[in-house]
GUVEX-254036 format. One record per residue (C-alpha): residue in three letters; x, y, z. Coordinates in steps of 0.02 Angstrom, whole numbers, padded with zeros to 5 digits, always signed. Layout:
N
alaXYZ
...
REM end
This chain:
871
met+00456-01641+00160
thr+00470-01803+00240
ala+00615-01885+00130
glu+00781-01870+00225
pro+00875-01701+00192
arg+01027-01701+00085
pro+01141-01547+00055
leu+01154-01417-00092
leu+01261-01485-00235
ala+01375-01356-00348
phe+01368-01358-00528
gly+01527-01376-00623
ser+01599-01235-00731
pro+01482-01201-00883
thr+01529-01217-01066
val+01546-01043-01143
val+01497-00997-01310
asp+01423-00872-01418
arg+01239-00830-01394
pro+01151-00919-01558
lys+01078-00783-01665
lys+00897-00802-01685
pro+00795-00754-01831
ser+00686-00591-01799
pro+00503-00647-01758
asn+00380-00605-01900
leu+00287-00483-01800
pro+00156-00354-01869
arg+00246-00185-01934
leu+00197-00013-01910
ser+00120+00067-02059
lys+00175+00246-02074
pro+00107+00402-02170
ser+00199+00475-02308
ala+00327+00629-02291
arg+00201+00741-02369
arg+00067+00681-02247
gln+00178+00708-02105
gly+00213+00882-02167
glu+00025+00920-02166
arg+00013+00844-01993
leu+00158+00914-01908
thr+00203+01081-01973
pro+00072+01172-01871
gln+00139+01082-01719
phe+00313+01146-01752
gly+00232+01331-01768
glu+00151+01302-01599
leu+00326+01258-01525
arg+00397+01410-01606
ala+00262+01534-01537
ala+00289+01450-01359
phe+00480+01498-01363
asp+00433+01673-01421
ala+00316+01690-01293
lys+00433+01632-01145
arg+00577+01750-01227
ala+00445+01889-01211
arg+00412+01856-01029
leu+00613+01861-00989
ser+00672+02012-00885
pro+00717+02169-00991
asp+00890+02156-00909
ala+00918+01977-00977
pro+01064+01963-01100
asp+01024+01952-01265
glu+01112+01787-01281
val+00992+01708-01157
asp+00900+01583-01253
pro+00744+01507-01162
ala+00719+01313-01159
leu+00566+01210-01155
val+00541+01024-01144
val+00490+00955-01303
val+00393+00789-01314
phe+00428+00672-01474
asp+00274+00572-01463
leu+00317+00412-01577
ala+00202+00282-01646
gly+00317+00128-01577
ser+00497+00175-01532
val+00657+00221-01601
lys+00815+00118-01543
asp+00950+00237-01476
phe+00861+00391-01523
arg+00928+00480-01381
asn+01109+00474-01453
ala+01045+00569-01598
thr+00999+00721-01502
asp+01170+00744-01440
gly+01205+00783-01619
ile+01107+00954-01615
glu+01173+01100-01507
gly+01048+01146-01381
leu+00958+00987-01387
glu+00973+00874-01220
phe+00888+00709-01208
leu+00803+00694-01040
ser+00697+00539-01034
glu+00599+00418-01113
leu+00419+00360-01062
ile+00291+00247-01108
gly+00153+00340-01203
asp-00037+00289-01202
pro-00079+00157-01337
cys-00191+00233-01474
asp-00326+00157-01583
pro-00264+00136-01752
asp-00308+00266-01895
asp-00268+00295-02074
asp-00097+00366-02029
phe-00018+00237-01899
his-00082+00056-01897
met-00013-00119-01890
ile-00004-00229-02037
asp+00013-00406-02016
ser+00116-00507-02160
glu-00021-00631-02188
ser-00189-00542-02135
gly-00145-00363-02189
arg-00202-00211-02086
thr-00248-00252-01910
asp-00361-00169-01771
lys-00224-00187-01648
pro-00180-00030-01534
val-00022+00066-01587
gln+00101+00077-01450
his+00182+00246-01415
ser+00342+00311-01344
leu+00375+00473-01269
tyr+00550+00548-01286
leu+00575+00702-01196
thr+00717+00838-01238
met+00771+01000-01169
ser+00773+01123-01319
asn+00807+01301-01342
ala+00750+01394-01496
lys+00904+01372-01597
ala+00896+01185-01573
leu+00714+01191-01628
asp+00757+01292-01789
glu+00885+01146-01816
leu+00751+01016-01801
leu+00632+01105-01921
arg+00760+01123-02044
leu+00798+00943-02035
phe+00611+00899-02044
lys+00590+01008-02203
asp+00744+00913-02291
trp+00665+00751-02248
gln+00500+00810-02320
ala+00583+00854-02482
asp+00682+00697-02500
pro+00645+00564-02370
ser+00807+00469-02444
ala+00924+00613-02412
ser+01066+00574-02312
phe+01089+00670-02138
ala+01238+00721-02059
tyr+01343+00592-01952
gly+01242+00539-01788
leu+01078+00626-01847
gly+01019+00491-01944
lys+00894+00430-01823
phe+00791+00575-01845
lys+00726+00519-02007
thr+00666+00368-01930
ala+00579+00477-01794
phe+00509+00604-01914
glu+00422+00444-02005
gln+00345+00387-01839
leu+00321+00556-01764
ser+00130+00564-01706
ala+00149+00718-01618
ile+00279+00846-01563
arg+00226+00972-01413
arg+00282+01039-01235
trp+00282+00950-01084
gly+00133+01028-01000
pro+00051+01053-00834
glu-00071+00898-00850
asp+00093+00782-00898
arg+00160+00828-00722
ile+00022+00754-00632
arg-00055+00634-00751
glu+00013+00480-00666
thr+00060+00536-00499
gly-00113+00536-00427
leu-00105+00723-00366
arg-00275+00782-00417
asp-00366+00634-00348
leu-00276+00641-00183
trp-00302+00818-00169
gln-00485+00804-00193
glu-00496+00650-00079
arg-00400+00760+00054
leu-00517+00912+00027
asp-00678+00799+00044
ile-00608+00729+00199
ile-00528+00864+00298
gly-00596+01017+00217
gln-00507+01179+00284
ser-00440+01092+00435
val-00261+01119+00362
ser-00167+01252+00298
thr-00034+01163+00179
val+00002+01008+00082
met+00159+00928+00035
val+00225+00868-00136
glu+00380+00790-00200
val+00447+00891-00355
glu+00547+00795-00468
leu+00648+00893-00587
trp+00727+00840-00754
phe+00899+00782-00726
arg+01018+00888-00821
arg+01195+00807-00851
asp+01278+00979-00821
ser+01282+01018-00624
lys+01273+01204-00663
gln+01114+01175-00755
arg+01037+01076-00617
thr+01089+01217-00478
thr+01004+01345-00592
ala+00846+01238-00622
gln+00833+01202-00432
ala+00857+01393-00385
his+00711+01440-00518
val+00600+01301-00442
glu+00627+01353-00262
gln+00602+01536-00317
val+00424+01479-00391
ile+00389+01377-00238
ser+00431+01526-00117
ser+00331+01660-00232
ser+00177+01555-00206
gly+00187+01553-00027
gly+00269+01384+00002
arg+00431+01324+00059
val+00563+01193+00027
leu+00587+01063+00167
asp+00720+00946+00078
arg+00818+00933-00068
ser+00909+00788-00166
gln+01017+00752-00306
ile+01075+00575-00346
ser+01170+00564-00496
asp+01188+00380-00513
ile+00988+00367-00525
ser+00969+00525-00623
tyr+00855+00592-00481
his+00834+00774-00432
ala+00703+00819-00315
leu+00623+00934-00196
leu+00505+00907-00050
ala+00393+01060-00049
glu+00261+01128+00071
leu+00116+01223-00018
pro-00020+01320+00039
ile-00191+01238+00033
gln-00246+01378-00090
gln-00148+01286-00230
val-00264+01132-00198
his-00417+01250-00224
ser-00340+01318-00379
leu-00294+01151-00467
leu-00466+01072-00429
ala-00565+01235-00482
asp-00467+01305-00625
gly-00347+01160-00685
ala-00170+01114-00678
glu-00112+01273-00784
ser-00175+01387-00638
ile-00026+01340-00532
arg+00128+01406-00579
leu+00232+01253-00505
leu+00144+01147-00640
thr+00197+01261-00781
thr+00380+01271-00740
asp+00473+01193-00877
glu+00607+01129-00747
val+00493+01008-00671
met+00459+00844-00728
phe+00326+00777-00612
val+00241+00833-00449
ser+00178+00693-00339
pro+00085+00701-00175
phe+00205+00668-00020
thr+00115+00568+00127
pro+00247+00500+00250
met+00205+00324+00280
ser+00118+00317+00443
val+00086+00158+00557
ala-00049+00148+00679
pro-00016+00043+00837
pro-00098-00133+00838
thr-00193-00092+00999
ser-00216+00022+01125
glu-00270-00109+01250
pro-00157-00193+01372
val-00041-00332+01282
ser-00012-00498+01348
glu+00143-00563+01440
ala+00269-00694+01376
cys+00390-00800+01464
leu+00541-00758+01376
pro+00728-00803+01417
pro+00827-00645+01446
gly+00921-00593+01287
glu+01096-00658+01269
arg+01213-00541+01194
thr+01254-00609+01012
ala+01424-00619+00950
gly+01502-00575+00773
leu+01457-00445+00646
pro+01293-00409+00579
arg+01227-00479+00421
val+01044-00402+00413
ala+00999-00217+00427
leu+00830-00169+00478
leu+00783+00013+00416
asp+00618+00048+00515
gly+00556+00119+00672
leu+00660+00115+00835
pro+00640-00044+00923
phe+00619-00065+01111
ser+00795-00124+01130
asn+00775-00194+01315
his+00636-00304+01281
asp+00676-00482+01342
ala+00660-00535+01152
leu+00792-00390+01094
ala+00913-00366+01230
gly+01083-00387+01174
arg+01038-00433+01009
leu+01032-00259+00924
val+01161-00139+00853
val+01057+00021+00850
asp+01138+00164+00741
asp+01032+00337+00768
pro+01137+00461+00680
asp+00970+00576+00680
glu+00951+00560+00861
leu+00778+00511+00844
gly+00786+00407+01002
asp+00791+00568+01109
asn+00614+00597+01072
tyr+00542+00420+01046
pro+00427+00371+01181
leu+00421+00182+01225
ala+00230+00169+01186
ala+00271+00209+01011
arg+00393+00098+00967
his+00286-00036+00903
his+00333-00054+00723
gly+00522-00074+00740
thr+00504-00185+00886
ala+00385-00305+00796
met+00507-00317+00643
ala+00654-00347+00754
ser+00569-00486+00843
leu+00529-00563+00693
ile+00688-00560+00605
ile+00774-00631+00761
his+00642-00758+00819
gly+00513-00786+00690
asp+00339-00800+00754
leu+00347-00819+00940
ser+00213-00933+00940
ala+00322-01054+00856
asp+00469-01062+00979
ser+00605-01052+00848
glu+00796-01028+00865
pro+00853-00847+00875
leu+00971-00790+00745
glu+01151-00807+00802
arg+01216-00630+00739
pro+01161-00464+00797
leu+01036-00351+00696
tyr+01086-00195+00641
val+00948-00062+00658
arg+00929+00107+00577
pro+00778+00212+00634
ile+00706+00300+00486
met+00538+00324+00574
arg+00482+00442+00719
pro+00338+00473+00831
his+00189+00546+00729
glu+00188+00736+00749
phe-00001+00744+00786
val-00073+00558+00826
ala-00016+00485+00987
gly+00057+00310+00974
his+00074+00311+00783
glu+00242+00308+00695
gln+00291+00388+00529
met+00429+00401+00405
ile+00528+00565+00452
pro+00406+00686+00370
asp+00526+00824+00319
arg+00647+00714+00219
leu+00623+00629+00050
leu+00612+00441+00061
thr+00733+00417-00089
asp+00866+00519-00010
leu+00842+00454+00169
leu+00879+00276+00106
his+01017+00329+00000
arg+01106+00415+00143
ala+01065+00258+00257
val+01131+00121+00134
lys+01282+00220+00104
arg+01327+00248+00292
ile+01314+00058+00310
ile+01421+00007+00166
glu+01524+00151+00117
gly+01526+00274+00257
glu+01489+00453+00262
ala+01571+00620+00286
gly+01737+00539+00279
arg+01701+00410+00406
asp+01714+00228+00397
pro+01561+00126+00360
val+01451+00082+00507
ala+01414-00103+00465
pro+01507-00157+00303
ser+01469-00346+00342
val+01284-00313+00317
arg+01227-00401+00151
ile+01037-00410+00176
ile+00920-00252+00204
asn+00753-00270+00263
leu+00622-00133+00210
ser+00454-00176+00283
ile+00404+00006+00256
gly+00358+00105+00095
ala+00294+00257+00013
gln+00097+00285+00034
ala+00074+00329-00148
arg-00013+00259-00306
ala+00082+00120-00374
leu+00160+00151-00539
val+00162+00030-00672
arg+00226+00122-00815
arg+00384+00197-00746
met+00490+00142-00604
ser+00462+00252-00442
pro+00630+00349-00392
val+00647+00251-00234
gly+00629+00088-00336
arg+00767+00155-00461
leu+00872+00178-00303
leu+00854+00001-00230
asp+00903-00069-00409
trp+01059+00038-00403
leu+01111+00008-00234
ala+01083-00185-00243
his+01189-00189-00406
ser+01326-00071-00338
tyr+01343-00138-00162
asn+01297-00321-00201
leu+01147-00316-00081
leu+00981-00408-00064
phe+00846-00306-00028
ile+00689-00393+00042
val+00545-00272+00027
ser+00360-00271+00072
ala+00230-00271-00068
gly+00124-00150+00035
asn-00039-00162+00132
his-00211-00100+00077
leu-00308-00099+00230
gly-00457-00008+00194
pro-00624-00101+00167
val-00678-00230+00030
thr-00825-00199-00053
ile-00950-00341-00095
pro-01127-00368-00151
ala-01254-00374-00007
glu-01321-00536-00078
ala-01148-00625-00045
met-01171-00606+00144
ser-01285-00771+00129
ser-01156-00876+00181
asp-00963-00872+00225
glu-00922-00962+00057
ser-01021-00839-00044
ala-00939-00694+00053
arg-00757-00775+00031
ser-00794-00788-00155
ala-00855-00610-00173
val-00713-00541-00077
ile-00586-00640-00198
arg-00676-00561-00343
ser-00668-00384-00270
val-00493-00395-00248
tyr-00462-00453-00421
asp-00567-00317-00493
ala-00485-00179-00396
val-00313-00236-00450
leu-00256-00066-00522
val-00290+00029-00363
arg-00219-00111-00248
gly-00054-00120-00340
ile+00125-00132-00273
leu+00186+00016-00170
pro+00355+00095-00187
pro+00493+00025-00162
gly+00409-00147-00188
asp+00426-00108-00380
ala+00610-00121-00378
leu+00677-00254-00508
asn+00834-00306-00411
ala+00741-00321-00234
leu+00641-00472-00177
thr+00465-00404-00154
ile+00358-00509-00033
gly+00173-00529-00016
ala+00081-00610+00128
thr-00024-00771+00149
his-00155-00799+00267
ser-00071-00912+00393
asp+00019-00902+00560
asn+00057-01026+00704
phe-00084-00969+00822
gly-00173-01130+00803
asp-00362-01156+00786
ile-00470-01018+00831
asp-00659-00996+00873
val-00725-00862+00755
pro-00857-00758+00853
asp-01023-00725+00773
thr-00959-00538+00748
ala-00811-00592+00634
trp-00783-00677+00472
asp-00633-00788+00418
ile-00660-00770+00230
thr-00487-00808+00172
his-00436-00963+00115
gln-00307-01048+00238
asp-00126-01017+00165
gly-00199-00926+00022
pro-00142-00741-00035
ala-00205-00616+00111
his-00328-00495+00041
tyr-00235-00351+00141
gly-00079-00379+00025
ala-00036-00276-00127
thr-00046-00358-00295
gly+00055-00350-00455
pro+00111-00339-00596
gly+00258-00237-00572
val+00334-00110-00699
asp+00325-00181-00873
arg+00219-00314-00817
ser+00365-00403-00720
val+00323-00525-00586
lys+00284-00450-00425
pro+00263-00491-00281
asp+00411-00609-00309
leu+00341-00735-00172
his+00212-00748-00031
his+00254-00802+00148
ile+00167-00799+00323
gly+00099-00634+00368
gly-00036-00677+00493
arg-00222-00733+00471
ala-00349-00576+00464
leu-00521-00576+00518
tyr-00646-00464+00446
ala-00790-00389+00543
arg-00958-00462+00495
pro-01055-00322+00420
val-01223-00291+00483
thr-01378-00346+00372
pro-01399-00188+00247
pro-01567-00118+00237
his-01677-00171+00087
gly-01625-00107-00081
gln-01437-00073-00029
glu-01341-00170-00156
ala-01170-00176-00076
val-01087-00182+00087
glu-00908-00142+00151
val-00806-00275+00246
glu-00667-00207+00365
leu-00540-00288+00452
ala-00564-00344+00629
gln-00452-00303+00780
thr-00366-00457+00844
ala-00205-00385+00916
thr-00235-00440+01090
ser-00328-00605+01059
gly-00258-00672+00892
pro-00249-00742+00771
gly-00095-00658+00689
leu+00097-00663+00715
arg+00148-00656+00896
val+00286-00513+00916
ala+00371-00423+01047
ala+00291-00264+01099
pro+00324-00114+01216
gly+00227-00147+01371
arg+00144-00042+01507
ala+00253+00037+01641
gly+00416-00023+01550
ala+00364-00211+01552
thr+00499-00310+01453
asn+00404-00465+01406
ser+00242-00402+01320
thr+00181-00475+01155
leu+00049-00446+01041
phe-00031-00510+00879
thr-00010-00424+00702
val-00036-00455+00521
gly+00026-00383+00367
thr+00156-00398+00222
ser+00274-00320+00330
asn+00268-00468+00438
ala+00301-00585+00287
thr+00448-00479+00234
ala+00538-00486+00410
leu+00510-00682+00405
val+00582-00693+00232
thr+00738-00590+00282
arg+00760-00720+00436
glu+00766-00859+00302
ala+00879-00764+00199
ser+01006-00754+00342
arg+00979-00929+00369
leu+01030-00961+00191
leu+01182-00863+00207
asp+01239-00985+00346
ile+01228-01126+00238
leu+01306-01053+00095
glu+01450-00986+00204
ala+01467-01169+00284
gly+01502-01234+00103
ser+01505-01418+00058
asp+01565-01550+00187
asp+01629-01666+00059
ala+01795-01638-00021
asp+01743-01743-00174
asp+01602-01611-00210
ala+01632-01456-00311
gln+01628-01310-00185
leu+01485-01198-00171
pro+01497-01025-00253
asp+01599-00885-00194
pro+01535-00769-00066
leu+01508-00640-00215
tyr+01357-00733-00271
his+01271-00763-00097
pro+01147-00622-00094
leu+01089-00666-00278
leu+01100-00859-00222
ala+00985-00812-00072
arg+00868-00729-00181
ala+00859-00871-00309
leu+00852-01006-00167
leu+00697-00918-00092
val+00610-00906-00251
his+00660-01084-00293
ala+00568-01143-00139
ser+00402-01061-00199
ser+00254-01127-00309
trp+00077-01093-00334
gly+00018-01260-00280
glu-00172-01286-00252
trp-00191-01080-00288
glu-00220-01097-00474
ala-00359-01218-00489
arg-00448-01130-00347
leu-00434-00960-00414
arg-00469-01007-00596
arg-00629-01082-00525
glu-00680-00937-00423
leu-00639-00793-00538
gly-00705-00885-00697
leu-00537-00884-00778
thr-00536-00976-00933
asn-00458-00886-01085
gln-00278-00879-01134
leu-00239-00740-01035
ala-00281-00816-00869
arg-00112-00867-00826
arg-00054-00689-00846
his-00187-00624-00731
leu-00149-00757-00598
thr+00047-00705-00604
ala-00010-00535-00571
leu-00096-00584-00416
leu+00016-00736-00366
gly+00193-00697-00424
tyr+00294-00863-00401
gly+00182-00919-00269
arg+00199-00974-00082
leu+00366-01004+00004
asp+00381-01178+00074
thr+00522-01155+00215
gly+00540-01352+00215
arg+00617-01360+00040
leu+00734-01203+00075
gly+00913-01225+00064
ile+00922-01412+00070
ala+00888-01553-00050
ala+00820-01734-00009
thr+00846-01904-00049
asn+00728-01889-00189
arg+00771-01714-00238
ala+00929-01643-00305
val+00952-01467-00290
leu+01109-01377-00383
val+01173-01202-00379
ser+01300-01095-00462
gly+01357-00916-00489
gly+01444-00828-00632
leu+01481-00674-00731
ile+01411-00671-00908
ala+01462-00545-01052
arg+01351-00478-01191
asp+01305-00608-01311
gln+01385-00762-01218
arg+01289-00924-01180
his+01334-01017-01030
thr+01273-01196-01023
tyr+01255-01298-00867
glu+01225-01498-00875
leu+01113-01563-00744
pro+01149-01750-00742
leu+00991-01852-00763
pro+00949-01982-00631
pro+00951-02161-00704
ser+00807-02204-00576
leu+00687-02090-00682
arg+00720-02168-00855
ala+00571-02219-00944
arg+00460-02212-00789
ala+00294-02134-00812
glu+00283-02067-00644
trp+00277-01889-00567
his+00428-01788-00582
arg+00482-01611-00583
phe+00618-01498-00640
thr+00630-01323-00565
ile+00758-01184-00640
thr+00777-01015-00545
leu+00901-00877-00620
ala+00930-00717-00514
tyr+01045-00581-00591
met+01096-00403-00540
ala+01017-00303-00682
pro+01110-00143-00724
thr+00988+00001-00747
val+00960+00148-00856
gly+00835+00265-00755
gln+00791+00375-00898
leu+00725+00246-01031
asn+00585+00140-01057
arg+00664-00023-01052
tyr+00757+00017-00899
arg+00870-00137-00886
gly+01029-00102-00967
ala+01065-00287-01015
lys+00948-00439-00983
val+00993-00622-00932
tyr+00889-00765-00959
phe+00887-00951-00983
ala+00822-01015-01135
thr+00645-01115-01131
pro+00675-01274-01038
asp+00660-01433-01167
thr+00488-01493-01100
gln+00509-01645-01212
leu+00660-01719-01131
ala+00590-01672-00961
gly+00433-01769-01000
gly+00320-01633-00945
ala+00242-01466-00966
arg+00279-01284-00891
ile+00157-01233-00748
asp+00142-01078-00640
ala+00205-00911-00693
glu+00165-00852-00868
his+00302-00877-00983
asn+00323-00696-01041
ser+00303-00619-00874
val+00455-00710-00807
arg+00582-00632-00913
arg+00526-00455-00879
gly+00614-00432-00719
ser+00788-00493-00658
leu+00717-00662-00567
gln+00661-00795-00687
his+00577-00950-00614
glu+00500-01093-00715
ile+00436-01257-00669
val+00419-01417-00782
gln+00316-01562-00725
gly+00242-01719-00783
thr+00206-01894-00782
arg+00266-01946-00958
ala+00416-02060-00957
met+00578-01976-01001
val+00682-02064-01133
phe+00872-02034-01111
gly+01030-02132-01119
ala+01166-02170-01000
asp+01264-02013-00932
ser+01134-01899-01014
thr+01104-01721-00949
phe+00966-01587-00938
pro+01052-01433-01023
ile+01016-01259-00951
his+01066-01127-01075
ile+01097-00944-00987
glu+01114-00807-01108
cys+01159-00625-01100
met+01098-00467-01221
asp+01073-00294-01240
asp+00916-00221-01166
ala+00893-00034-01147
gln+01096-00005-01201
arg+01240-00091-01266
leu+01343-00178-01129
arg+01515-00120-01159
ala+01666-00237-01199
gly+01732-00305-01051
asp+01571-00281-00929
thr+01481-00426-00860
val+01324-00465-00778
arg+01330-00563-00607
tyr+01200-00693-00595
ala+01148-00854-00486
leu+01077-01011-00546
val+00970-01141-00436
ala+00903-01299-00528
ser+00829-01453-00464
val+00754-01621-00512
glu+00635-01712-00408
thr+00502-01866-00396
ala+00400-01935-00261
glu+00477-02027-00127
gln+00391-02194-00169
thr+00466-02180-00357
ser+00650-02151-00302
thr+00748-02118-00145
thr+00921-02108-00248
val+00887-01957-00352
his+01008-01846-00249
asp+01152-01976-00244
glu+01134-02011-00438
val+01146-01825-00483
arg+01299-01804-00363
thr+01383-01962-00441
gly+01357-01871-00608
leu+01428-01708-00557
arg+01584-01801-00489
gln+01597-01895-00661
gln+01579-01725-00751
ala+01730-01657-00645
arg+01841-01804-00688
asp+01803-01792-00868
arg+01843-01598-00860
ala+02014-01644-00764
arg+02059-01779-00893
gly+02021-01654-01029
arg+02123-01519-00955
val+02283-01645-00942
arg+02255-01700-01126
ser+02256-01508-01185
REM end
């Protein structure tokens, strides 16, 4: 930005009215079979369930009391969904709602298909929802009675609270047990075990799994269920390493070690051959592989002339949960508050302290090649990694702890305290997580650790900044693409795009209330001479190929933004033999020579000034964390002009930092280039690009400040269900009737209350209505309009060159609305949000935009004051 900088401005108070009711859209409706047909289809399935109960009863010990009624998890597979169906389950004794999951869409048939009001029956797939309940035989009998009553008379009245079952029976595609395959279908367990067996064969004797139990509302039932699952694990020769119950996110899990024979049984004889996978108390069984980080290099690292660290004053604002840093490094000495309750430092050799040292270095100093000012506050560090048990120099997440439980305890210790002790760093508002779970990305349900971050952010008013994750394996391209650097570059982009499902966001980057960061192919290393053995086949400042791609859960925008991660070179493959159609392109090692981000590193013989070069989304996450801390400085400093409205209260600062970071992001030249290279021309192109790009690349030159030609306004508020808050952005008179380039940008962040047991997940949603593109004299650009409302961060840009027509003192209205989503927001409850909006033009068009908007805001304040006096 070349224009002279200007400060942020604050909106005045919004106008609060009821949210306008909109007519229901004329969507295709579901055609359902008759009650008689449903009886034909489903009566045998009810019979199979009854037989399963009888079989389980027969397996009970002869000493079991007669009143013991075995329970099974029953799946209601519904075409479509039934709102509030879970409430109806409470009306039947012995039936407990457990969870709702997204089912697989099915091709239409004569029983279930979609009907358009104009064109009639369509060939659109029918979406399904799975409603899972814990049921005993008595509850099943009651269900069957209700089903028969409905068959006999579909219009018959059911008892109070049970009416939803009539709707459910109409849409019931199948009713069955939750089975062994259900427990592993989306966890990737079978594929990972097969891969592990192919690679390591018989060289290991055990495997580790995370066993997620159904969360029962009654603590005694949870205790009983856990005891039974532990007995199943021990009877198979396994052992339980860790246990966790977190009621606030309905999480109940065990970390278990199983004998390798279980792997052979699953692969040879199927999931039903493993008793753990047939245990009704078990929801999912996932492979557990603690995140492991290799050292960037085993070679000697370079030395840097760094001034000795000065002890920083004040309380920490940023927390780093990572590996243990080298605290005495010149770049870090006196700047860290290390909290190590697990005493990991007692056995953490200096040579292994790479990742935490690098992340702390980037948060405090940024890229050392850029010579930036360090943060003024100390950095709180909680080590949650340790040296790898078997591989020298590597670090890994604590291998015998559930990541969800570890993070839960770590954050509670920071903000709330533990075991009756005071919190250790309650001043922390930003938490950096440049780590993740080495698991398959989940796009149909939120990961447990993602659910945890959403709840912690909402409950403690925190900003979590999380890496999207890295996929560091080779990229496969056609052999013919090796003919030139340009053809190789296009081929790699196409390969990454085609592999989007296996290169997805890694937990906890799927969290809605967190800011998830991807990486760009950029750094401050300067020009490089690429040797003949290497390729630079990523567009400068473009998305880095090693970064994970979206979308997030329910096609939400992930990653949220991209920032500097370091330029990654690739090793040039040798020319393949004739007839070989593909080659694998692997990352080259550049840690000692660059390019990449220059970071502090543990040195040989205890040297305290060593550095090396790294790349990754972890780097980008640390740099964004640094920028977020700088934003809090700006927000806490407030307005320097008494005639301006004050910036929002600190209550809104974490959300405002999140919104401001995204507000300074855009696709720029990425869209045109990728459309061309990927051949994206259809209507879904923008949705596909949104999954790859998120909201775009962060421009730190636009971050937290305005300019003479750009006004940036901020606000924060609490909004209740079915309210509309309207903010008025004064339109600059210098833009009136001028057919010149201009842009409006609106960003809304809110703390979404979440419901971990439901598909829709967000308890309520807050959004701003589609901007008035006619008034703005432009069109929407960048992220796809449906995707931007699927998370808790909405960012829209309207730009154009059409002349805007408006009168004196006109404003651009921004309508923020709140409505129920997964559940009803109770009376008196509100949702916290932050708003950032800007209007800008080219400097040669106007250098008075900021001053004109500021004048308009002051006039609005005077008008409100006069209105209060008159009233």
